[in-house]
C-alpha positions in Angstrom: -49.1 60.9 24.2 -50.0 57.7 22.4 -47.2 58.3 19.8 -44.6 58.8 22.6 -45.8 55.6 24.3 -45.5 53.7 21.0 -41.9 54.9 20.4 -40.9 53.9 23.9 -42.4 50.5 23.5 -40.4 50.0 20.3 -37.2 51.0 22.0 -37.8 48.5 24.7 -38.5 45.7 22.2 -35.3 46.6 20.3 -33.3 46.5 23.5 -34.8 43.1 24.4 -33.9 41.7 21.0 -30.3 42.9 21.2 -30.1 41.4 24.7 -31.3 38.1 23.4 -28.8 38.1 20.6 -25.9 38.7 23.0 -26.8 35.6 24.8 -26.7 33.6 21.6 -23.0 34.5 20.9 -20.7 31.6 22.0 -18.1 32.3 24.6 -14.4 31.6 24.0 -14.4 28.9 26.6 -17.3 27.1 24.9 -16.3 24.1 22.8 -16.7 24.6 19.0 -19.0 22.2 17.3 -17.1 19.4 15.5 -17.5 19.0 11.8 -18.7 15.6 10.6 -16.6 14.0 7.9 -19.1 12.0 5.8 -20.4 10.3 8.9 -17.1 8.5 9.5 -15.6 10.7 12.2 -16.5 13.7 14.3 -13.3 15.5 13.6 -12.7 19.2 12.6 -9.9 18.0 10.2 -11.5 17.5 6.8 -8.2 17.1 4.9 -4.5 16.4 5.4 -1.5 18.1 3.9 1.4 16.1 2.6 4.9 17.6 3.0 6.1 15.6 0.0 9.6 14.4 -0.9 11.4 17.7 -1.6 11.0 21.5 -1.5 13.4 22.2 -4.3 11.7 23.0 -7.6 14.4 21.4 -9.7 14.4 18.2 -7.6 10.6 18.0 -7.9 10.7 18.3 -11.7 13.4 15.6 -11.9 11.4 13.3 -9.6 8.2 13.9 -11.5 9.9 12.8 -14.8 11.6 9.8 -13.2 8.5 8.5 -11.4 6.3 9.1 -14.5 8.6 6.8 -16.5 8.7 4.3 -13.6 4.9 4.2 -13.4 4.6 3.7 -17.1 7.1 0.9 -16.9 5.2 -0.7 -14.0 1.9 -0.5 -15.8 3.2 -1.8 -19.2 5.5 -4.5 -17.7 2.9 -6.0 -15.3 0.2 -5.9 -18.0 2.5 -7.6 -20.3 3.1 -10.5 -17.8 -0.7 -10.7 -17.1 -1.8 -10.9 -20.7 1.1 -13.2 -21.7 0.1 -15.7 -19.0 -3.6 -15.3 -19.9 -3.3 -15.9 -23.6 -0.3 -18.3 -23.8 -1.4 -21.9 -23.1 2.2 -22.9 -22.5 2.3 -20.7 -19.4 -0.9 -22.0 -17.9 0.8 -23.5 -14.8 0.5 -22.8 -11.1 3.7 -20.7 -11.0 2.6 -18.3 -13.8 -1.0 -18.1 -12.4 0.4 -16.8 -9.1 2.8 -14.5 -11.0 -0.1 -13.0 -13.0 -1.9 -12.3 -9.7 1.2 -10.7 -8.3 1.5 -8.4 -11.3 -2.1 -7.2 -10.7 -1.4 -6.6 -7.1 1.8 -4.7 -7.9 -0.2 -2.4 -10.3 -2.8 -1.9 -7.6 -0.4 -0.9 -4.9 1.5 1.5 -7.2 -1.7 3.1 -8.6 -2.9 3.8 -5.1 0.1 6.1 -4.3 2.4 6.9 -7.2 -0.1 8.9 -9.5 -1.0 11.2 -6.7 2.7 11.6 -5.7 3.5 12.6 -9.3 0.6 15.1 -9.4 1.6 16.6 -6.0 5.2 17.1 -7.0 4.2 20.2 -9.0 1.5 21.4 -6.6 2.3 23.9 -3.9 -0.3 22.5 -1.6 -0.4 18.7 -1.5 -3.9 18.1 -0.1 -5.9 14.9 0.4 -9.3 14.7 1.9 -10.1 12.7 5.1 -12.1 10.1 3.2 -9.5 9.7 0.4 -6.8 9.3 3.1 -8.7 6.5 4.9 -9.4 4.9 1.5 -5.8 5.0 0.5 -4.7 3.4 3.8 -7.3 0.6 3.4 -6.2 -0.3 -0.2 -2.5 -0.2 0.8 -3.0 -2.7 3.6 -5.4 -4.9 1.8 -3.1 -5.3 -1.2 -0.1 -5.5 1.0 -1.7 -8.5 2.8 -2.6 -10.1 -0.5 1.0 -9.7 -1.7 2.4 -11.4 1.4 0.2 -14.4 1.0 1.1 -14.6 -2.7 4.8 -14.6 -1.9 4.2 -17.4 0.5 2.2 -19.3 -2.1 5.0 -18.8 -4.7 7.6 -20.0 -2.2 5.4 -23.1 -1.6 5.1 -23.6 -5.3 8.9 -23.5 -5.7 9.3 -25.9 -2.8 6.9 -28.4 -4.4 8.5 -28.1 -7.8 12.0 -28.6 -6.6 11.6 -31.0 -3.7 8.5 -33.0 -4.9 8.5 -32.8 -8.7 6.6 -36.0 -9.2 3.7 -34.8 -7.1 3.8 -31.2 -8.2 0.7 -31.1 -10.4 -1.3 -33.1 -7.9 -0.4 -30.7 -5.1 -0.6 -27.4 -7.0 -3.8 -28.2 -8.8 -6.1 -25.4 -10.1 -8.4 -25.6 -7.1 -5.5 -25.1 -4.7 -4.1 -22.2 -6.7 -7.5 -20.4 -6.7 -7.9 -21.1 -3.0 -4.5 -19.5 -2.3 -5.5 -16.3 -4.1 -8.9 -16.1 -2.3 -7.1 -16.7 1.0 -4.8 -13.8 0.1 -7.7 -11.4 -0.4 -9.5 -12.6 2.7 -6.3 -12.2 4.8 -5.7 -8.7 3.3 -9.2 -7.5 4.1 -9.1 -8.8 7.7 -5.6 -7.4 8.2 -6.6 -3.9 7.0 -10.0 -3.7 8.7 -8.8 -5.0 12.0 -6.6 -1.8 12.2 -9.0 0.5 10.4 -11.7 -0.1 12.9 -9.6 1.5 15.7 -8.2 4.4 13.6 -11.4 5.6 12.0 -12.9 6.8 15.3 -9.8 8.8 16.5 -10.4 12.5 17.0 -8.4 14.8 14.6 -8.8 18.3 15.9 -5.7 20.2 15.1 -2.5 19.3 13.2 -3.0 18.0 9.7 0.5 17.9 8.2 1.7 14.5 7.1 5.5 14.3 6.6 5.1 11.9 3.7 3.6 11.5 0.2 1.0 9.0 1.2 -1.3 8.1 4.1 -0.6 5.3 6.5 -1.5 4.3 10.0 1.7 5.4 11.8 1.7 9.0 10.4 -2.0 9.5 10.9 -2.0 8.2 14.5 0.6 10.9 15.5 -1.9 13.6 14.4 -4.8 12.4 16.6 -5.8 14.5 19.6 -5.4 11.6 22.0 -2.8 9.3 23.4 -1.7 7.1 20.5 0.5 4.6 22.4 -2.1 1.9 22.5 -3.0 2.4 18.9 0.7 2.2 17.9 0.9 -1.1 19.8 -2.1 -2.4 17.9 -0.5 -1.5 14.6 2.9 -3.0 15.6 1.2 -6.1 16.9 -0.8 -6.5 13.6 1.3 -5.2 10.8 4.6 -5.9 12.6 3.8 -9.5 13.5 2.4 -10.2 10.0 5.5 -8.6 8.3 8.1 -10.4 10.5 6.2 -13.7 10.4 5.9 -13.8 6.7 9.5 -12.6 6.1 11.0 -15.3 8.4 8.7 -18.0 6.9 9.8 -17.1 3.4 13.5 -17.1 4.3 13.3 -20.4 6.1 11.4 -22.0 3.2 14.2 -20.9 0.8 16.9 -22.2 3.1 15.0 -25.5 3.4 14.8 -25.8 -0.4 18.5 -25.1 -0.8 19.5 -27.6 1.9 17.3 -30.2 0.4 18.8 -29.7 -3.1 22.3 -29.7 -1.7 21.7 -33.0 0.0 20.5 -34.6 -3.2 23.2 -33.1 -5.5 25.7 -30.3 -4.9 25.7 -29.7 -8.6 22.1 -28.7 -8.6 22.6 -26.2 -5.8 23.7 -23.4 -8.0 20.8 -24.0 -10.4 18.3 -24.0 -7.5 19.8 -20.8 -6.1 19.5 -19.1 -9.5 15.8 -20.2 -9.6 15.2 -18.8 -6.1 17.3 -15.6 -6.5 14.4 -13.8 -8.1 12.1 -14.6 -5.2 14.7 -13.7 -2.6 15.4 -10.4 -4.3 11.7 -9.5 -4.3 11.2 -10.6 -0.7 14.1 -8.5 0.7 13.1 -5.4 -1.2 9.5 -5.7 -0.3 9.9 -6.4 3.4 12.8 -4.1 4.4 10.6 -0.9 4.4 7.7 -2.7 6.1 10.0 -4.0 8.9 11.5 -0.5 9.4 8.1 1.2 9.7 5.9 -1.4 11.5 8.2 -3.7 13.6 10.4 -1.1 15.3 8.9 1.8 17.4 7.2 4.3 15.1 10.0 6.4 13.5 10.2 10.1 14.3 12.4 10.8 11.2 11.1 11.0 7.6 13.4 8.3 6.3 10.5 5.8 6.1 8.8 7.7 3.3 12.0 7.3 1.1 12.2 3.6 2.0 8.6 3.1 0.9 9.5 4.4 -2.6 11.0 0.9 -2.9 7.7 -0.8 -2.2 5.6 1.6 -4.3 7.8 2.2 -7.3 11.0 0.0 -7.3 9.7 -3.5 -6.4 6.7 -3.4 -8.8 8.9 -2.4 -11.7 11.5 -5.0 -10.8 9.0 -7.9 -10.8 8.3 -7.9 -14.5 12.0 -7.2 -15.2 13.2 -10.1 -13.0 10.6 -12.6 -14.1 10.9 -11.8 -17.8 14.8 -11.6 -18.0 15.6 -14.5 -15.6 12.7 -16.8 -16.5 13.5 -18.9 -19.6 9.9 -19.6 -20.6 8.7 -16.0 -20.6 12.0 -14.8 -22.2 11.6 -17.3 -25.1 8.0 -16.3 -25.6 8.9 -12.7 -25.6 11.8 -13.2 -28.1 9.5 -15.2 -30.4 6.8 -12.5 -30.3 9.4 -9.8 -31.2 11.0 -12.0 -33.8 7.6 -12.6 -35.4 6.8 -8.9 -35.3 10.1 -7.9 -36.9 9.7 -10.5 -39.6 6.2 -9.3 -40.3 7.3 -5.7 -40.6 
């Protein structure tokens, strides 16, 4: 009798435990817990998937070889300019100081995107973690802001050298040059963080495919599980205004320089235009993709990712080519170095 009672008690306890477990099973209508991404965001998306540039294997192999050579050229060319300016006392002038800083920024922008793009060309799944994506966005916009300020500084340097040659060294003294570079970094950080503060807290709970080869604010905002209109306006107001303002300021400065030279002597106009042509080429190539992506309403097509190849791969490789081939001082130094090397061998 005691044995039967014990067995019946055990059955009741098992039934009670099973009943309690059933109540612990979440229902379909209950919200799933979100996954914390390193304390940055309470999103369930822990990584993004790039769609890349092409789905054809032959095209991807071709692009990998091309961009590998381009990246090598960017690295060697910009390092060449930097160390040449650093070690050649003849090139210790404001213009070359700004040029050396521009070379470092070009290498930084390219290294943020191109190596991963090359690596992803041969990968079936092009993944990037949430943290890496946010870091890439920050670096792109910080260095993009620095480059814009450097281009303005270089335009001011050319204006002073051409229009006020007697006061050039007094105006563009070392203190001013260093201050311009510092101002560039401060502007870049403020520019990036003022947008990043809004984007980092967006909820990402579903789609995670990015139709590009890099992370940027416009593409990421479209994946957020919220109305992104106000955030698109913030990006357009910040990046768009900075892009258009800098572009028109640079173009107006070049026009003013040419008009000033033309009033003094029409013969010197062609010489001034040749001097400024390198700067104008860099400005047009750099700002065209930025205006397409940030100034107009956010594009729904994927053409912007091909345009930004110009900013990440073409412009950085053209900078050392333009400034070494078209600049007499650097070209002479380069030829002397090569001539000395050949004679030594």
